[in-house]
Structures are given as structure tokens and as C-alpha cells.
VEXSE-222653 format. One record per residue (C-alpha): residue in one letter; x, y, z. Coordinates in steps of 0.05 Angstrom, whole numbers, plus 5000, padded with zeros to 4 digits. Example, Ala and Ser with C-alpha at 12.3 -4.5 7.8 and 13.67 -1.06 7.14 Angstrom:
VEXSE-222653
A524649105156;S527349795143;
***
This chain:
VEXSE-222653
X181751668415;X189351858418;X194251258387;X202051138418;X206150768380;X213750508405;X218750118361;X224349788379;X229749408341;X231048648356;X235748198318;X236848748269;X228848688246;X225149358271;X217749248303;X212949798310;X208949638367;X201049888386;X197949778458;X195649088459;X198948798392;X205348548355;X205648608276;X206247898249;X214347748228;X215447658152;X216346888146;X221446648092;X221145968082;X216745418060;X217544978134;X217045578168;X209745758140;X207944978147;X210545078222;X204745538243;X197945278276;X191445408254;X191046098299;X198346348281;X196746278211;X190046708212;X194947308237;X197147228157;X203947368175;X208047678111;X211047148077;X217647308026;X220646587992;X224146337930;X222245577904;X221245257844;X213945047813;X213244257821;X206444297795;X201544767768;X195044577737;X188445117750;X183844497717;X186544097781;X186444657831;X193544417839;X199345057846;X205544727887;X212245077896;X218244627942;X224945077960;X229744748005;X226344648066;X219444278044;X213944447995;X207444808005;X201245017965;X199345637932;X192345927946;X187146407912;X186146387833;X189147017817;X196146757802;X199046807726;X199746067694;X206245757715;X210245117698;X213344537728;X220544707739;X220245457740;X223945847791;X219246297826;X219546937883;X213646987919;X209847607952;X204547368004;X201047178066;X200646618108;X193946338102;X190745678161;X187645298086;X183044818090;X187644218108;X194744428123;X198245208123;X198445508056;X201246258023;X196146707990;X200347037940;X200747737922;X206747767874;X210447267845;X215747327792;X219346807755;X226546857758;X228246297710;X228845587700;X231345087757;X231644297771;X225444047805;X227743807871;X230743117888;X223842667905;X223342297975;X222641607973;X215341548031;X211740998050;X204140938044;X203640958121;X207741648111;X203141888059;X196841708098;X199142028162;X198442738125;X205242938138;X207042948064;X202543418028;X204743847979;X211743467978;X215143197924;X215342437937;X217241827914;X214441127915;X212540427884;X206940047870;X203239527824;X197539927776;X190639657792;X187140067727;X187940627680;X182241137664;X181541727619;X178542377661;X174442677605;X173743337648;X181343477656;X184343047610;X189042647651;X191241997666;X187641657723;X192641117741;X190840777812;X195840417850;X196339967905;X203240007949;X204939858015;X197339548031;X193840288014;X190740497947;X192541147919;X191441537847;X196841857805;X194542357752;X198642377699;X198242757620;X202542127592;X203941447593;X209741087590;X206540557551;X202640617477;X195340227502;X193140447582;X190739787589;X197839417582;X199939887643;X195039457684;X199238947728;X205839297710;X210239517778;X211740227762;X215540777798;X212341467811;X215942227826;X210242617836;X207343267889;X202942937948;X195443217939;X191343047994;X184242997993;X179943228061;X173443298085;X170843928111;X173643768181;X180643868160;X181643118161;X185342738101;X180442158066;X184642067995;X191242097970;X194242327904;X200242467863;X202042937807;X205642787761;X209743327729;X214243127669;X213042467627;X220142127661;X216842147730;X212641487719;X217340997708;X215240207694;X220139747731;X215539107717;X211739127663;X205638697657;X204238067605;X203238307537;X197637757539;X195037647609;X188837237597;X194436837571;X195636567642;X192635947676;X185935957702;X186335977783;X180235507815;X175036037853;X176635617918;X183435637916;X183736467915;X188036667979;X189436077995;X195935758028;X200735747961;X208935697987;X210335787915;X205436447897;X205837167891;X201137677924;X199838247886;X199938087811;X192737947763;X189437237768;X184836997722;X178436557737;X173436247702;X166636137714;X158736127691;X155136817702;X149236817757;X149237607767;X151438257748;X149839027753;X154839267690;X159339727707;X159639447790;X159238847804;X159538137769;X158437377808;X160736747761;X160636087798;X166035397781;X162534837800;X160734917873;X164735607893;X162536267877;X166736947873;X164137627870;X168638167820;X168238927817;X168839157751;X167439807717;X166939457652;X160139547623;X159838957578;X152738587582;X152237847598;X147137387604;X145636807653;X149036207641;X155036607600;X162436227609;X166736797620;X174636897638;X176237487684;X182637857714;X183338107781;X187338327835;X184637827902;X183138167965;X179237998021;X171738008023;X166437998072;X167937208083;X170637018019;X175737257978;X173537847912;X176438077853;X177538757842;X178039227788;X176738687743;X175938607660;X172238027634;X171437707569;X165937177546;X168836457527;X161236107507;X153636157525;X151235597568;X145635417616;X145535777678;X147935337745;X142234957780;X140635387851;X142634927902;X136134867948;X138935048026;X135835298101;X137435828126;X140935518174;X145735228124;X146335988090;X149536168156;X155035688158;X158735988107;X159735428045;X154335767988;X158036498000;X156536797925;X153736167905;X147036107868;X141335807926;X133535667926;X130535808009;X124235748025;X121836258086;X115036658099;X114537338069;X114237898132;X113838458091;X115838738026;X118139568012;X122539877959;X126240477964;X130140837895;X135540387891;X131939707913;X126539287920;X126938797981;X123138268022;X123538128097;X123637308098;X123236858162;X125336138160;X127935698217;X126736298270;X131236708228;X130337378191;X133637538133;X132137998069;X132937847995;X133838537956;X131938597879;X136139297841;X129239777830;X126639877759;X127840477722;X121340597714;X120240577793;X114440027790;X114439607856;X115438867828;X113138627886;X106738947897;X101838367885;X105637907949;X101837878010;X104237888076;X104737188108;X105536848033;X110136228042;X114436397986;X121236097943;X126736617932;X132636447883;X139036887881;X146636887908;X147136897979;X151937398014;X154037248082;X155237718135;X160437358179;X161237798240;X164837588305;X168636868274;X169436218315;X173935538298;X169034938296;X162434638277;X158735048315;X160535708286;X153536168247;X154836748206;X151537398230;X146937368180;X146937268102;X141937638050;X139437447976;X140737747915;X135037737866;X136737727783;X128537867766;X122037817804;X121937137768;X125937037832;X120636987876;X115436387876;X109136307917;X108135707946;X103135817987;X097336417989;X096936638072;X088836388099;X084936988093;X081536778173;X088637138207;X088237308271;X089138048254;X082837948220;X078437688265;X079638228318;X078538628263;X071438408252;X070438268330;X072039038347;X067339198286;X061338848313;X062939138386;X063139818350;X056339698308;X052439518372;X055540168410;X053440548356;X046840258348;X045640398425;X047841098422;X044041298357;X037841498397;X040741938440;X045442218387;X039742358348;X035942688402;X042043138419;X042943438350;X036443638341;X035843998396;X042944238377;X040244368302;X034244758333;X037345238372;X043145378313;X037245478262;X033646008323;X040946278321;X042046288241;X034646728233;X037047238292;X043647328251;X040147348186;X035847878217;X041848248244;X045648198180;X039148438140;X037649048183;X045049308182;X045049248101;X039749608097;X042350148144;X048650158100;X044150198038;X040550788062;X045651198085;X051351098038;X054751738016;X054551447936;X047951327902;X045950617906;X040450377863;X039149697826;X035049547760;X032848917719;X035048747648;X030949227608;X034749727655;X027849947689;X029450177760;X027749787820;X031150107881;X034450647906;X037550967964;X037551637998;X043451887963;X040451807901;X033452327916;X039252667934;X043352807874;X036952727827;X033053177877;X027552777871;X023252237911;X024951477898;X017751387881;X018751787824;X023951487797;X022050747815;X019150417745;X023050917700;X028050657654;X035050827676;X037251067599;X031351627604;X035151957670;X041052137620;X042152727571;X039352777514;X045952717476;X048852127509;X042651677508;X044651327452;X051151007468;X048550897541;X044450367512;X049850027473;X053350107543;X047449847589;X046349267530;X053749037547;X052549037627;X045648677612;X050048157578;X054748107634;X061348397601;X066748667644;X067149317624;X069949997663;X066250457691;X062251047653;X060651667659;X054151927640;X050652637654;X043552537696;X038452997688;X035753297756;X028753477772;X031254177763;X033854097687;X042354197708;X046753657695;X049753177752;X055752737721;X055852137756;X060351497756;X056450907755;X059950127759;X056149547753;X055548787775;X050348277748;X047547907801;X045747137787;X041346747827;X041245937814;X045546067752;X040746647726;X041347297715;X036347657750;X037848477765;X043648877753;X046649247821;X049849967810;X053950467846;X053651167824;X058651707859;X057552487846;X064452677801;X061853367774;X066053797816;X072153247808;X070953327737;X070654027739;X076854197774;X080453707725;X078354037667;X080554677702;X087554447715;X087354127637;X085454847618;X091455177654;X096254687636;X094754857560;X094755577580;X102155487609;X103755057549;X102155577502;X105256067528;X111655607542;X110955587469;X110556247455;X115856537499;X120256037461;X117756197384;X118856937400;X123456967449;X129356387449;X128156327371;X128657057350;X135357127400;X137956467364;X136656727299;X140257427319;X146557047338;X146056657279;X146857297239;X152657667282;X155156937275;X155956937198;X157657657195;X164257417242;X164456837187;X165557297140;X170457787159;X174157127189;X174856947117;X176757607087;X181957547127;X183856837108;X184056657183;X183355937207;X178156107254;X172756287201;X172255537188;X169655397268;X165156097262;X160855687202;X160655087257;X157655517302;X153255797255;X151055197232;X149454857304;X146255477322;X141355417254;X139454717281;X138154957353;X133455447317;X130455007276;X129754487345;X127155057381;X122055277330;X120054547331;X118454447402;X114755167412;X109854907347;X108654247383;X107754727447;X103355187422;X101355107341;X100955727319;X097455537255;X091855317301;X088255927316;X091156287247;X088855837193;X085055347238;X084554517254;X086154247183;X092854697168;X096354587233;X095253807234;X097253947160;X104254287184;X105453757235;X105453247194;X110253497151;X115553767214;X114653067234;X116052777163;X122653267165;X124653247237;X123952467244;X125852127173;X119751827159;X113351867116;X107752287156;X101052367112;X095952797123;X089452687089;X083153157090;X078553127030;X073053467063;X072054197078;X072254287155;X067054847177;X069655197235;X071654747296;X071255117368;X076855337395;X077854897456;X076054257410;X080954397350;X086154357410;X084453807440;X084153407379;X090753757355;X093553537424;X090652737402;X093652717344;X100052977367;X100852497419;X097751867383;X103152017322;X109052147364;X107351467405;X108150997337;X114251297314;X118151297386;X114550667412;X112450317359;X118050437315;X113250607252;X116950877186;X109251097160;X103451547188;X097951617162;X093152257193;X086152337155;X080052727165;X072552537145;X065652667164;X061552207198;X053552327205;X053653007227;X060552987262;X068452807239;X072952237245;X080652287254;X084051667238;X091551567258;X093750977227;X101550627228;X105850097213;X109749947264;X109349497316;X103549537351;X101449347414;X103448547448;X098048677500;X092349197488;X089249117545;X094949327580;X097649857538;X090550207553;X091950287614;X099050727606;X099551507625;X097951737544;X092051267528;X089651487601;X090752347571;X087852207505;X081451867529;X080552477576;X081552977523;X076952607486;X071652647547;X072953347552;X069953517492;X064952947484;X068752567429;X068951797423;X075551527415;X077850797401;X083950347400;X085749787352;X092549417351;X094648737337;X102548487346;X107648697287;X101148927250;X101549777273;X095850067310;X088950477287;X087051007336;X080251317314;X076551987351;X069552287325;X068352847354;X063253517342;X065854177314;X061954467377;X063754427437;X058954147493;X057854877522;X056355117456;X051554587440;X048154657508;X046855437505;X043655297425;
***
């Protein structure tokens, strides 16, 4: 495919064109970037502009700069740490951002210092439009609350301005105590940072203040705000020609409800008010309190926002006013403690609260109780239909307002303080219409069941009879298939009782043992095994009968013509009615497989010995010759006072080390002393070499005179010792290995004991490649190998062997 390029000069700028595309134009001002649409910003125009840092703090994910045209946000997170007032030059690309277009910087260069731009005075409506995002602006307002954010360590100052509310983040305050700033009129200069949702829509505004002088108190709050006179609750947001709006007012009353850190209700005579406060000081019902807060419109009656309170004294809680649902809907009891009688229709619970659905004066309303921390349902014992009396705070939902006495609220609800606020006046009658209908339905069902029962029984007997016939037929078929499978299996399948007496055997068993099953049945299984294995086989059979989970056993069976047949047997204990009755076994002829495995092992040993011999007599001799020549060369260079003589000595030392390593490997592959001096001499040489090579202690103890050991047996015992010792050093991190060889009941026992880490899971370790190879070598020479280990206490491997090979024993 060919690619045609064209170029032209337009306005002093060179453009390159690929058919169907146009390279994006470089932008040089923040206003140009902000003027891009989402689709245009996706083109990633290159940007190069110079501006001053207005605010920068990674904790708030805030990185803003502003040039002569506008302010803009720097995206990404790899920029260097900047400071407000730094003049920077930014190279990067434009991006749509998550709300307004932003710049993704590639390189930022600090040029020096510069004054911050002159803040633009704005109204809350301008901020709420989103057009002032990222701009350095100035607003004035009244402080509602001050809190220290524990994550960012910024003061979070909530202010109200122009009918809206916004958050101011600042590191310093113009007062010594944060609470002294509440109710002050302040002027704030900072960067407008918008909070937005995933649909690129604004939902909150915050101002980020870069300097202490950017937060100025214009009108301070009172030193002792609680010193102002208390206003009657009923006067909140009432007409007052001389009153001031927007500052804190004080009310006093009696506590009737509290959710610490959220809501407080107080009542003064026949008036109540809802107070929103983050203060968590616990209060008791009946406590007299004073509360300072900002009056605001509630759902029906005014509320106090951002309030603080203090306890004055303790008193008796006010008596609840008994009202009807119709009276509650008039709205005159909003935020007051009331008592209402109604019928319980339903009760339920969610994660936050428990609620009752009530009916009175043909009107439905709800009563709510804050959920218990343990999740216990406080109303579980209430029965639907009961007549109850609930006491709590009445909250009115006005709906559409109309003047006149006939107006009623859309609904109301009752906030309960505790389960004791619900009193049962009358339990529901037992004979309800629902229960009568259930009883009548039950009688009808019983009658119909009685009429149809005889027919059902007759039909069931017929079906059951047919089912039994089918089952008998299926069982007969399965039995026939089982017998066919049993008789024609390739492996010998047999059963024997708990004493080992054979009770059944298939045709494969006749073929392997070359005798009829009649001559085998009733004989003991151990009697068919070779004489040299009978003792161990009896122990194995005892473990099988006990139900122990054993691996497959390999035994040499003597057939009718006197030949050995190696069978691999897996057994399963059969139980009936919780009692062991017999053992089922499957025997597979592995004579040929073991012969091939043994030949492969012998081939491997021969090849290993050949490689060791070639390495010892070839490579090692050549290395020795090279070392000799290097020594001669070093002497000549030394006589000439040549500096290279030192290098020659190092080369000679390295060659000698390599020679020692090669000889060690050769001895591991081909133990020369095994053929020359016997097994004990070869193991002693191996122990000495291991101690020197691995810088640890490896002892060999042999207090007996070892007779001539068959070469095959000696070779396998040597390799088992070598494998166990090296495993203890490399994997067990042992510092001391003790190898001992002692006689035992006409045989000899070699043990390898170490002080290493041992095995965490001995069962899993027994299936490792090294253990499996050692077990196989032991089986080849008819030896018995055992491994014992505990974590942190090392391991002990023992192998009992006959110095004569199996072939030699059989021939003799």
C-alpha cells in the first residue's frame, strides 16, 4: 500500500496532510483549550502555553494554572510538585476531561515566580452554572461550619452565599479557634473546583484557597454566641421588620428526640423544631438545652441547620399530646411529641430502621424506629390487626398547600424513640375472616382427600407392583453384566475373607496362576506368594483387613509350574450393615513392566558410570595437564618479573578448583572405590567428600565387617545413600548428617539421619521424585526402605537389605 503525503503553508504554519486526515493544530492559550467540544478535544491537539500555578495539591487531586485568558486543570499524575505563584511553561495535549477540557502535560518547566491573577467576583449562580470551573474567583458569604478534614489536613469551611452553599478548603484560618469563625461574614479568593458525576454533570462546588490572605473576615461573629437572647420556636422565619436573616439564632427547649450526630428535636410549650447538628454529645429525653443554628425552610415548619447545642438542666419530658390522624394532618403538631391510637396493619424491618404500617380515621401512616445495632426486631411479637397506641415526634409532609381550614397535609409519620413507645390496646380477635376461610378450606380438602384416598391407594399398589417387577428385571440384567465383566476382565479379580482365604476368582486369575479356580479357592492368599516375601505379605494383609488406606502392593506369586509372576494388587475392604465382611482385590501382571524398568535402570547406571569414567579419566586428566602447563608458564613469567604472572597463578588456581569439582562429579556418577574396595569404603569416601565440598559435618560409622556385597546391591545402596544425603543438605538445610551401617537379623541396615528442617507434610513428600526413585531402587534389590520425619527435627531414612542379589538367592 502506498501513502501519499502533501504539504502546504497557511498563515505561516506548515501543515502535513495524509489523505482523509488533518494534523491537529497547536493551541497556545487556556481559553482555546476550554473552547473545544468533547469530540474536538478527543483529537488531542498539542498544547504549549505559559501560566501561573493558582493551586496545586495531590491530596485533593487539584492541579490548576491560569494564563491571561482563563484557568485550566492539568490532568495526569506524573507532574512535578508545584507551588502556587510559580510561573510555568506547559507542553502537552488537550483532553476532554471528565467535566471540562483539560491539559495532559508531557513536560512542565518552572520559569520563576509570578503574581496570582486578579480574582473575578462572581455570584453563586455563576458558580453553579459550571462556567467558572478552574477559574480564580472571589465570593462573599456567611460561614456555617468549620471542620478539619483528617485525610487532607485541610479546614473544610461551609459558607452560604447568594442562596447557595459551597465548601472552602484552606490550610489556615484567620481566627485562632475554628468555632470562632462560624456566623462570620467572609470574603474568599480561590480556584473554583467543581464536583461532577459520571454523566459530566455538576453536583457540588468547592473553592480551593492557595494563600492565608485569600480568606478574610469582613464581619466577625460574636465572641459568645450563646449570649444572644433566645427566640421562641414559633417565631422562626416569622415576619420581623427589623430582623436580620442569614445569621445564627438561639432557641431553648426540652429534648423529645435525638439521633447523635444527625438530628435533634426540641419542644418549647406547644411548638417544636427539628435541629440538624453534627454534634454527638448524648442527651436524655427531658433535658433542657440551648441550640444555636441557622434558620431554614423545612418540609412544613422551619428547621435549624449547622447547629450546636449545650445542656442547661434536666427536667421531666413533656407529655405527649393525644391527637387523631385527622388532627395530625392539619400540620399544627409538626415536630411535636404526639400520641395516636390506630390499627396495626403490618410491621417490617430493613437495615436502617423498623417501621409499623398503621390505619386510623381511614388514613394510612407509618411509625419508624431506628434499627437496633444487633439487628433484633423489636416488634416481632406484635400481631397484625392489633389496636395500638404510638408515641413519638410527628413529621408532616405538606404536599400542595391551600389556604383555609379544610386543608390537610399529604401525609405524616411518627418517629418512635424506643419500643416502649408502642402500647397494645387490644389484641386482634382469634376468629378472623382469614382464619375462618382457612378452616373451611381445610375441611373441604380433607373431605376430598378422604374420597380419593381409596383410588389413590389402588393406583399406587398397581404402580408399585410394576415398579418392583422392573427393578427385579434391572437387577437381573445388572447381575448378568457384572458376571460378564468379572469373568472377562484383563486383570485378575478376586475376593477373600478376613483371614485371607480366597472365596472367588475370575478367568484372568486362572491364566496368570496357570491353575483352575477350584484348586485356588479356599487357599490362603499368602500361601501363593514367594517364600521370601510371605512374612511382609502377612503384615500387609493385616493392615488391609483393618481398613487402613494402603498403596498398591507388589508381590511375587508362584504359579503352578513354579515360575514367579509379579502382581500389583490394590485391595478394598467391603462392608455390609456397618460390619467388614470380605476384601475385594484386583491384581495386574507387571512382570514384563518391571523387567523393562529394571533394564532401563541398568542402562541408566551403565551410562552414568561410563560418563563418570570418561569424566575422571578424560576431562580431569586434561584439566590436570592444563594446570601443569599454566604453572610452568607462571614460573617463566615470574622469572621475567612480568605482571601477567599473577594472572597465570589465578588461572592455575581456577583450573585446580575446576579439576576438583569435575572429580567430585565423576565420583558421584561413578564411585570408583565401590568396585575396588567395596560398599563401606565407597560410602566412607562419599561422606568425606561431602563434608569437604559442602563445608558441613558428614560422618560414616560402620562397626561391623561387611561381607562381599553383590555389585548390583552395592550400587543401588550407594545411590540411595547419595540421594538421601544430598536431599538433606540441599532441601533440608542440614549441618550434620550421620550415615551408619549395622547388621540386622542376617541382613544389613543402613541409616541416614540429619538435623535439617524435616518434612512439613510427610505424606505429600513420599510422592516426590527423589523418594520414588529410592523406593524403586530398594524394590529392585528386595530391600525395605522407610522414612521418618518431623518438621524442625530432621529426618531418618533406613534401608534393610540382603548383601546378595535376588538372582543369586534364587539360583542358590
